[in-house]
C-alpha positions in Angstrom: -178.8 58.5 165.5 -177.5 61.1 163.0 -175.4 59.9 160.0 -172.6 62.3 161.0 -172.4 60.6 164.5 -172.3 57.2 163.0 -169.5 58.2 160.6 -167.6 59.8 163.5 -167.9 56.7 165.6 -166.8 54.4 162.7 -163.8 56.7 162.0 -162.8 56.6 165.7 -163.0 52.8 165.7 -161.0 52.6 162.5 -158.3 54.9 163.9 -158.2 53.1 167.2 -157.7 49.8 165.3 -154.8 51.2 163.3 -153.1 52.7 166.3 -153.6 49.5 168.3 -152.1 47.3 165.5 -149.0 49.7 165.3 -148.6 49.5 169.1 -148.8 45.7 169.0 -146.1 45.5 166.3 -143.9 47.9 168.2 -144.3 45.8 171.4 -143.2 42.4 169.9 -140.5 40.7 172.0 -138.1 38.6 170.1 -137.1 35.4 171.7 -133.7 35.3 173.4 -131.8 32.1 174.3 -130.6 31.5 177.9 -127.0 31.8 176.7 -127.6 35.1 175.0 -129.5 36.5 178.1 -126.7 35.2 180.4 -124.2 37.1 178.2 -126.1 40.3 177.9 -127.5 40.6 181.5 -125.3 42.7 183.8 -126.7 40.9 186.9 -128.2 37.5 187.4 -129.7 36.8 190.9 -131.8 34.5 192.8 -134.1 36.8 194.9 -137.2 37.0 196.9 -139.8 39.7 196.3 -140.3 41.9 199.3 -143.1 44.0 197.8 -143.9 46.6 195.2 -145.7 49.9 194.6 -146.9 51.7 191.5 -146.3 55.4 190.9 -146.7 58.0 188.2 -143.5 59.1 186.5 -143.4 61.2 183.3 -147.1 60.6 182.7 -146.8 56.8 182.9 -147.4 54.3 185.6 -144.3 52.4 186.7 -144.2 49.5 189.2 -141.2 49.6 191.6 -140.4 46.2 193.1 -138.0 45.5 196.0 -136.3 42.2 196.1 -133.9 40.7 198.6 -130.8 39.1 196.9 -130.3 35.5 198.0 -127.6 34.4 195.6 -125.7 36.2 192.9 -124.9 34.2 189.7 -123.4 37.1 187.7 -122.2 40.6 188.7 -122.1 42.3 192.0 -125.3 43.1 193.9 -126.4 44.6 197.2 -128.6 42.7 199.5 -131.7 44.6 198.3 -132.4 45.6 194.7 -135.0 47.9 193.1 -136.6 46.8 189.9 -138.5 49.3 187.7 -141.0 48.0 185.2 -143.6 49.9 183.0 -147.2 49.4 184.0 -149.2 48.8 187.1 -152.3 50.0 189.0 -152.9 53.2 190.9 -156.4 53.6 192.2 -158.9 52.8 189.4 -156.3 53.2 186.7 -154.4 50.2 185.4 -151.7 50.2 182.7 -150.9 46.8 181.3 -147.9 46.2 179.1 -147.8 42.8 177.4 -144.7 40.9 178.3 -143.8 42.8 181.4 -143.7 40.5 184.5 -145.4 41.3 187.8 -144.1 40.1 191.1 -145.8 39.2 194.4 -144.4 39.5 197.9 -142.8 36.3 199.1 -142.2 35.0 195.6 -138.9 33.3 194.8 -137.3 34.2 191.5 -134.2 34.0 189.3 -133.9 37.4 187.5 -131.7 38.4 184.6 -131.2 42.1 185.1 -129.9 45.2 183.4 -129.3 48.6 185.0 -131.5 51.6 184.1 -130.3 55.1 183.7 -131.9 55.9 187.1 -129.7 53.5 189.1 -132.1 50.7 189.6 -132.8 47.7 187.4 -135.1 46.3 184.7 -135.6 42.7 183.8 -133.7 41.6 180.6 -136.3 40.9 177.9 -139.0 41.2 180.5 -140.8 37.8 180.8 -137.9 36.0 179.2 -135.6 37.1 181.9 -138.0 36.1 184.7 -137.9 32.6 186.2 -140.2 31.6 189.0 -139.1 29.1 191.6 -141.5 26.6 193.3 -140.9 23.6 195.5 -142.1 20.3 194.1 -144.2 18.7 196.9 -143.3 15.1 195.8 -139.6 15.4 195.3 -138.8 18.4 197.5 -136.7 19.9 194.6 -136.9 23.5 193.7 -138.1 23.8 190.2 -137.7 26.8 187.8 -140.2 27.9 185.2 -139.6 30.8 182.8 -142.5 33.2 182.3 -142.3 32.6 178.5 -143.2 29.0 179.0 -146.7 30.3 179.4 -146.8 33.3 177.1 -145.9 33.5 173.4 -142.8 35.3 172.0 -141.8 35.9 168.4 -139.2 33.5 166.9 -137.6 35.4 164.0 -136.3 32.1 162.5 -139.7 30.5 162.0 -141.5 33.9 161.9 -144.1 32.6 164.3 -145.3 33.3 167.9 -144.7 30.3 170.2 -144.8 29.6 173.9 -141.5 28.1 174.9 -139.0 28.3 177.6 -137.6 26.6 180.7 -140.4 24.6 182.5 -140.0 22.4 185.6 -136.2 22.3 185.5 -134.5 21.9 188.9 -132.9 25.0 190.2 -129.5 23.3 190.4 -129.6 22.1 186.8 -130.7 25.6 185.6 -127.9 27.3 187.6 -125.4 24.8 186.2 -126.5 25.7 182.7 -126.1 29.5 183.3 -122.8 29.0 185.1 -121.5 26.9 182.1 -122.4 29.7 179.7 -120.7 32.3 181.8 -117.6 30.1 182.2 -117.4 29.5 178.5 -117.7 33.2 177.9 -114.9 33.9 180.4 -112.6 31.3 178.9 -113.3 32.5 175.4 -112.6 36.1 176.4 -109.2 35.1 177.8 -107.8 34.0 174.5 
């Protein structure tokens, strides 16, 4: 192999490494507490994923997910919502964005949502605003687990990445926590 080719390949790898590290820094998600997300989300719903489809928009792949609203905890929602998230798969091309949740048909969720300029919704702080519901076979209770209980987010106070979040909490207890935050906000705003 010619020296010029080796130098070109090494230069390409170096540039790729620099670009990748800048993208990784730009994509860091800072941890948000449940109270902060409850305050900033326009809409909080319990919903069931109906399905999704990926499509090209503006040179990027977006996944458009349809959910049926089962219960509204904050805001006003129609019976069916459209959620738009960056990334997805079309044919042999996959675009993966770290921290962006993916949903599957039939999945039960609690979602903290914010409107997009296109009239649909995005999930507040992506994985942080995504809570998956499952039924515990022993107790029969519905349990909630936040996506960030599995993946790491950046904590600016400790300046470290940690996996933390709601894990295995009953849906009733989680809803009570969110409602308490919203009630405190409403009462504080009335002063």
